[in-house]
N, C-alpha and C positions, 0 to 999 in steps of 0.2 A: 504494499499500500503506499502510495506517495505523502509526502508531507501534508499535500491538502485534501487526502482521503480519496482522491480519483487515481485510476490507473490510465498513464498517458502512452501514446505511442513511444515517446523516448525511453519510459519506463520499460516497455514491452521489448524495445529494442536491446536493451542493455541486458534483459534477461537473457535475449537470444546470444549475445556476445559473450556474456560472462556468468550465465547460470545463476546459482544461488550465492556464488561468492560475495560476501559482503564488501569488498575491495572495488565491486561495480559502482557503489555508491560515491566513490571519491575520482574514479576513473574519468578522463575528460572525453568528451564526445561530441561533434559538432554536426548538426543537420544542414547541408547545403543543397541548394537546387542550381539549374544551370538553364538558359536557353541557348541553343546553339542552332545555327544555320549554315547550309552549304550554299556556294554559287559557282556555278559554270560546271557542275557535275553532269549536266543533261547536253551539254554542248560538245562533248569529246575533247575538250580543253585539256591539255598535258598536266597542268597544275591547278586543280581547282582549290578554292581557299573556303575554309570551316572556321566560323568566328562567332563568338557569343560573351555571355556574361556568368559569371559564378558569383552567388553570394548566399548568406544565410537565408533560411525559411523565411523568417518574420521579415527581414528587409525586402525580400523577394514580392512577399503578399503586399507590403506598402507600396513599393515601385508599382507593382500591376495595377494595384488600386487606383492609383493616381495617373498613370497611362491610360488604362480604360475610360477615366472621366474625361480627359481630353478628348480621345477617340468619339465618346458617347455625345458630348457637346457639339463636335463637329458632324454627328450622325453619319460616322463612319465606323463598320464593322470590325474591319482588318486593317492594318498599315503597311504597305509594301511600297518602298520609295520609288520603285520601278514603274508601279501603276500610277502614284502620284504625278511623276515629273512628266509620264507620258500620257496621262490621263486615257488609262487603258479603257476599251470599250466596255468589257464586262466587270468593271469595278465602282466602286464609290466613287471613283473621281473622274468618270467618264463626262460628267456635264463640263464643258471647258468654260461656260461664262460663271458657274458656281466656282469652280475651281481654276481660276485664273491664277497668274502669277503671284499677286499680293496675298491672295487666300494661301495659295500653297506654302508661300514662306511664313505666313502666321502659324499654320499648323505645325510646321516643321521647327518653329522657334519653340512653340510650346511644348512640344515632345523632347526637344533638347534642353530645356528648362529642367522638365521632370528627370532626366538622365543625371544633369549637373547635381541637382539637389539629392541624388543617391549614390555617394560616392564609396558606401559600403561593399561594392562589387569588384570584382576583378575580370579585366577583359581577357579573352582567350583568342587567339588566332593562330591557325597552322593552316599550312598548305601540304599537299601529297602529291606523289607521283600518281597520277591516275591510272596508266597501265600497269603498275606493279600491284595496286590496290585491286584492280579487276581481276589481275591473273591470280591473286591469292584469295580474295574474297568471293568473286563471281559477279556476274551483273546483278 
C-alpha cells in the first residue's frame, strides 16, 4: 500500500522490478515518455531522419494540454508543418484565405511559445542508413 493508501502504476512497476524487496522503496525510478517522428522514410532517401522529444510523463501531459489548446483555438485537429505551409488539400489548412501567411505565422508562433515554455525535455535526433536498416529489418 502506498503512503496515500492507493496502489499506483509506479508502485506496480516497482513490484515488477524489485518484488517484495523493501529496498524498492528507496530505489530511484523515472517514468518518461517520448514523441518521435520520421522523415523521408517513404521517399527511398539514403539517410532518413528520426527526431523528437523525451521528458517526464507529468511534463509531457502539461505540454500536450497546452499544445492541444492552441490547436483547438485554431480549430485544427492535427498539426503537420508540411500541410500548413503547403495548404494541403485534404487537411485543416486547405482554405488558403483562412490560412494566409499571417495566420500561418501566428499559429506557428503560438506553438513555438508552448515549446519554449517547456524546457524540461530533451531533443533527440538521429539519421540512419536506410539500405542497411531495410536489409536487417525488412520493409
